[in-house]
C-alpha positions as CSV (number, residue, x, y, z in Angstrom):
1,X,12.4,6.0,-17.7
2,X,15.0,8.1,-19.5
3,X,15.4,12.0,-19.7
4,X,13.4,12.3,-22.9
5,X,10.5,10.3,-21.4
6,X,10.6,12.8,-18.7
7,X,10.3,15.8,-20.9
8,X,7.2,14.2,-22.5
9,X,4.1,16.8,-21.8
10,X,1.1,15.4,-19.3
11,X,-1.1,15.1,-22.2
12,X,1.7,13.1,-24.2
13,X,2.5,10.7,-21.5
14,X,-1.2,10.0,-20.5
15,X,-2.0,9.6,-23.9
16,X,1.0,6.5,-23.8
17,X,0.1,5.4,-20.9
18,X,-3.7,4.7,-21.9
19,X,-2.9,3.4,-25.2
20,X,-0.4,1.0,-23.4
21,X,-2.9,-0.2,-20.5
22,X,-5.7,-0.5,-23.3
23,X,-3.2,-3.2,-25.6
24,X,-2.3,-5.4,-22.5
25,X,-5.4,-5.3,-20.5
26,X,-4.2,-3.0,-17.6
27,X,-1.5,-5.9,-17.4
28,X,2.4,-6.0,-17.9
29,X,3.3,-7.4,-21.2
30,X,3.9,-11.2,-21.7
31,X,1.3,-12.4,-19.3
32,X,-1.2,-15.2,-20.2
33,X,-4.9,-13.8,-20.5
34,X,-5.8,-15.7,-17.5
35,X,-3.6,-13.2,-15.7
36,X,-4.3,-9.7,-17.0
37,X,-6.8,-8.9,-14.2
38,X,-5.3,-7.2,-10.9
39,X,-4.7,-10.1,-8.1
40,X,-7.1,-9.4,-5.2
41,X,-7.5,-10.6,-1.9
42,X,-10.6,-10.8,0.2
43,X,-10.7,-8.7,3.5
44,X,-11.4,-11.5,6.3
45,X,-14.9,-11.8,7.5
46,X,-16.5,-9.9,4.5
47,X,-17.5,-10.2,0.7
48,X,-15.0,-7.2,0.2
49,X,-11.8,-7.4,-1.6
50,X,-8.7,-5.3,-2.3
51,X,-6.0,-5.3,-5.0
52,X,-2.8,-6.5,-3.3
53,X,-0.7,-3.2,-4.4
54,X,-1.7,-0.2,-2.8
55,X,0.0,3.0,-2.5
56,X,1.5,4.6,0.7
57,X,2.5,8.3,1.1
58,X,4.9,9.0,3.9
59,X,7.5,11.2,2.5
60,X,6.6,11.2,-1.2
61,X,3.5,12.8,-0.5
62,X,4.9,15.5,1.6
63,X,5.4,18.6,-0.5
64,X,3.8,22.0,-0.3
65,X,3.5,24.4,-3.4
66,X,5.7,22.7,-6.2
67,X,4.0,22.8,-9.2
68,X,6.3,20.6,-11.1
69,X,6.0,18.1,-8.1
70,X,2.2,18.4,-7.8
71,X,1.7,17.5,-11.4
72,X,4.1,14.8,-11.4
73,X,2.4,13.0,-8.3
74,X,-1.0,13.6,-10.2
75,X,0.4,11.5,-13.1
76,X,1.3,9.2,-10.4
77,X,-2.4,8.6,-8.9
78,X,-3.7,8.1,-12.7
79,X,-1.2,5.3,-13.2
80,X,-2.2,4.2,-10.0
81,X,-6.1,3.9,-10.4
82,X,-5.4,3.2,-14.4
83,X,-3.1,-0.1,-13.2
84,X,-6.5,-1.1,-11.0
85,X,-5.2,0.7,-7.6
86,X,-7.5,1.1,-4.9
87,X,-6.3,1.6,-1.4
88,X,-4.3,4.8,-0.9
89,X,-2.7,5.0,2.9
90,X,-1.9,8.5,4.3
91,X,-1.5,10.1,8.1
92,X,-1.3,13.6,9.6
93,X,2.0,12.4,10.3
94,X,3.4,12.4,7.3
95,X,3.1,16.7,6.8
96,X,1.2,17.9,3.8
97,X,0.4,14.5,2.4
98,X,-3.3,14.3,3.2
99,X,-3.5,18.1,2.1
100,X,-1.7,16.9,-1.3
101,X,-3.8,14.0,-1.8
102,X,-7.1,15.6,-1.4
103,X,-6.3,18.3,-3.8
104,X,-5.0,15.9,-6.3
105,X,-8.0,13.5,-6.2
106,X,-9.9,16.6,-6.7
107,X,-7.2,17.6,-9.8
108,X,-7.5,14.0,-11.3
109,X,-11.5,13.7,-10.4
110,X,-12.7,11.6,-7.6
111,X,-12.0,7.7,-8.1
112,X,-15.2,5.3,-7.5
113,X,-12.4,2.4,-6.9
114,X,-10.9,4.5,-4.2
115,X,-10.1,3.0,-0.7
116,X,-9.6,6.1,1.5
117,X,-7.1,5.1,4.6
118,X,-5.6,7.2,7.2
119,X,-4.7,7.2,10.8
120,X,-5.0,9.0,14.0
121,X,-2.0,10.4,15.7
122,X,-2.7,12.3,18.4
123,X,-3.2,12.2,22.1
124,X,-6.8,12.2,24.0
125,X,-10.1,11.5,22.8
126,X,-11.0,15.3,21.5
127,X,-7.9,15.7,19.6
128,X,-8.3,12.4,18.0
129,X,-11.8,13.4,16.5
130,X,-10.4,17.1,15.4
131,X,-7.5,15.2,13.8
132,X,-9.9,12.8,11.9
133,X,-12.4,15.4,11.1
134,X,-9.7,17.3,9.9
135,X,-8.3,14.7,7.7
136,X,-12.0,14.1,6.3
137,X,-12.0,17.4,5.4
138,X,-8.4,17.3,3.7
139,X,-9.0,14.6,1.9
140,X,-12.5,15.8,0.4
141,X,-14.0,12.4,0.6
142,X,-17.4,11.6,2.2
143,X,-16.2,9.2,5.0
144,X,-13.1,6.6,5.3
145,X,-12.9,3.3,4.5
146,X,-10.1,2.6,7.2
147,X,-9.1,4.5,10.1
148,X,-6.1,3.3,11.7
149,X,-4.6,4.1,15.1
150,X,-0.8,5.0,14.3
151,X,1.8,3.5,16.0
152,X,-0.5,2.6,19.0
153,X,-0.7,6.4,20.1
154,X,-3.0,6.6,22.9
155,X,-4.9,3.8,21.4
156,X,-7.4,3.0,24.5
157,X,-8.9,6.6,24.0
158,X,-9.2,6.3,19.7
159,X,-10.6,2.9,19.8
160,X,-13.4,3.9,21.7
161,X,-14.3,6.7,18.9
162,X,-13.7,4.4,16.2
163,X,-16.2,1.5,17.3
164,X,-18.7,4.5,17.9
165,X,-17.9,5.9,14.2
166,X,-17.8,2.3,12.9
167,X,-21.1,1.5,14.4
168,X,-22.6,4.9,12.8
169,X,-21.4,4.3,9.4
170,X,-18.5,7.2,9.5
171,X,-16.0,4.7,9.0
172,X,-15.6,1.0,7.1
173,X,-13.3,-0.6,9.3
174,X,-10.8,0.0,12.3
175,X,-7.2,-0.6,12.4
176,X,-4.0,0.0,14.0
177,X,-0.5,0.2,13.0
178,X,3.2,0.1,13.7
179,X,6.4,0.1,11.9
180,X,10.0,-0.8,11.5
181,X,9.6,-3.3,14.1
182,X,8.5,-1.1,17.5
183,X,6.1,-2.3,20.0
184,X,5.4,-6.0,18.6
185,X,4.4,-7.6,21.9
186,X,2.0,-4.7,23.0
187,X,0.6,-4.8,19.4
188,X,0.0,-8.6,19.5
189,X,-1.8,-8.2,23.1
190,X,-4.2,-5.4,22.0
191,X,-5.0,-7.6,19.0
192,X,-5.7,-10.8,21.0
193,X,-8.2,-8.7,23.2
194,X,-9.7,-6.2,21.0
195,X,-11.8,-5.8,17.6
196,X,-9.9,-4.5,15.2
197,X,-10.6,-5.4,11.3
198,X,-6.9,-4.2,9.9
199,X,-3.0,-4.3,11.3
200,X,-0.4,-2.8,9.5
201,X,3.0,-3.3,10.2
202,X,6.2,-3.8,8.4
203,X,7.5,-6.7,6.6
204,X,9.6,-7.6,3.7
205,X,12.5,-10.3,2.6
206,X,15.1,-9.3,4.8
207,X,12.8,-8.3,7.9
208,X,10.7,-11.2,8.7
209,X,10.2,-11.1,12.3
210,X,6.3,-10.8,11.8
211,X,6.5,-14.1,10.5
212,X,6.9,-15.9,13.6
213,X,3.6,-14.4,15.8
214,X,2.0,-11.4,14.1
215,X,1.0,-12.8,10.7
216,X,0.0,-16.1,12.2
217,X,-2.0,-14.0,15.2
218,X,-3.9,-12.6,12.2
219,X,-4.9,-15.0,10.2
220,X,-5.9,-16.6,13.5
221,X,-7.8,-13.5,14.6
222,X,-9.5,-13.1,10.8
223,X,-7.6,-9.5,10.4
224,X,-6.6,-8.2,6.8
225,X,-3.0,-7.1,7.1
226,X,-1.6,-4.2,5.2
227,X,2.5,-4.1,4.6
228,X,5.0,-1.0,5.1
229,X,8.2,-0.6,4.3
230,X,8.4,-3.3,1.9
231,X,11.8,-2.2,0.5
232,X,13.2,-1.5,3.6
233,X,13.6,2.4,2.6
234,X,15.6,1.1,-0.1
235,X,18.0,-1.1,1.6
236,X,16.8,-4.2,-0.5
237,X,17.6,-2.5,-4.0
238,X,21.1,-1.4,-2.6
239,X,21.6,-4.8,-1.6
240,X,20.9,-6.4,-5.3
241,X,22.5,-3.5,-7.1
242,X,24.3,-4.9,-9.9
243,X,22.9,-8.2,-9.4
244,X,20.5,-10.2,-12.1
245,X,17.2,-11.4,-11.7
246,X,17.1,-15.7,-11.7
247,X,15.9,-16.6,-14.9
248,X,13.2,-18.7,-12.8
249,X,12.0,-15.0,-11.7
250,X,9.8,-15.1,-15.0
251,X,7.9,-18.4,-13.8
252,X,6.1,-16.0,-11.2
253,X,5.5,-13.0,-14.3
254,X,8.4,-10.9,-12.2
255,X,10.3,-8.7,-14.4
256,X,12.3,-6.7,-11.6
257,X,13.5,-6.6,-8.3
258,X,10.9,-4.6,-7.3
259,X,8.4,-7.1,-8.1
260,X,10.5,-9.7,-6.7
261,X,10.4,-8.3,-3.3
262,X,6.5,-7.3,-3.7
263,X,5.4,-10.3,-4.7
264,X,7.2,-12.4,-1.9
265,X,5.3,-10.3,0.6
266,X,1.6,-10.6,-1.0
267,X,2.3,-14.4,-1.7
268,X,2.3,-14.9,2.1
269,X,-1.2,-16.2,2.8
270,X,-1.7,-13.7,5.9
271,X,-1.1,-10.9,3.7
272,X,-4.0,-8.6,2.2
273,X,-2.2,-5.5,0.4
274,X,1.2,-4.0,0.5
275,X,1.7,-0.1,0.5
276,X,5.0,0.9,-1.3
277,X,5.5,4.7,-1.3
278,X,6.8,6.5,-4.7
279,X,7.0,9.6,-6.1
280,X,7.6,8.3,-9.6
281,X,5.8,7.4,-12.4
282,X,8.1,4.7,-14.0
283,X,8.3,3.1,-10.2
284,X,4.5,3.2,-9.9
285,X,4.0,1.3,-12.8
286,X,6.9,-1.2,-11.6
287,X,5.1,-1.8,-8.6
288,X,1.6,-2.3,-9.6
289,X,3.3,-5.0,-12.2
290,X,3.7,-7.2,-9.3
291,X,-0.3,-7.1,-9.0
292,X,-0.7,-9.1,-12.0
293,X,0.2,-12.4,-12.6
294,X,1.4,-15.5,-11.0
295,X,2.6,-15.5,-7.2
296,X,5.1,-17.7,-5.7
297,X,3.8,-20.7,-3.6
298,X,5.6,-21.6,-0.3
299,X,8.4,-23.3,-2.5
300,X,9.4,-20.9,-4.5
301,X,9.3,-18.2,-1.8
302,X,11.7,-20.3,0.0
303,X,13.8,-20.4,-3.2
304,X,13.6,-16.7,-3.1
305,X,14.9,-16.2,0.0
306,X,17.8,-18.5,-0.4
307,X,18.7,-16.6,-3.6
308,X,18.4,-13.2,-2.0
309,X,20.1,-14.5,1.0
310,X,23.4,-15.3,-1.2
311,X,23.8,-11.6,-1.9
């Protein structure tokens, strides 16, 4: 998006977005009619499903009273929902992110399709309860669809609360998370013995350590899998800077490196949803494009790996 695009008024932008989405059926241009609905995956053991592209909020939503930034993030959220997005993931660890999400949901209007996911990140059972109740207040939602224990922190204490809250209908699903390769052995032991519904960890085309044990375990245990750090904090883009997508990327309806990286992830049979974080509308729209059209099969994923490894 160029400087002139950024200068468009909010009303002009949203009008253009609405017209574009209506013209293509909420999907990127060039797709076959059969591929113009967002790709979804079933949450194992349920009749529920999620679009394969969600939205993270680490760093990107940690802003304070900058009205320009808030207006921009409101446009990001509106574009997210307009493109079929549902799952938004946050945490008390992410500074002001939960407060900002709540304010923006109120600004743009609550979304019926919102799948609200956050985390508990503190020590002690009562402190965890207070933190989760505060998160509920900040978001302004009636309940969380998914509550996760962030980075395994005091997980034994929080799990007892989450089990009780799920039984009472206060939350929909229970999850546990880690990131950038931490605590995988401990996480594996926990998943083998405790009744989680979701697990979240890092995975991308350059960091595939979870393919060995955690992804197979999630499939075995019937867990939904959320993926964070899909771009390795931008390292993947730096590696392919100046490089062209292969011509055969069009065979999987892939029009950018971002979509190349995301489609590689969501094509894994055990992955449910990937949650790239962004504060830029044009990046959001590009990310959402990975949730439409064809996904690579196993042979094409191998081809993608080989192509990327050559750089």
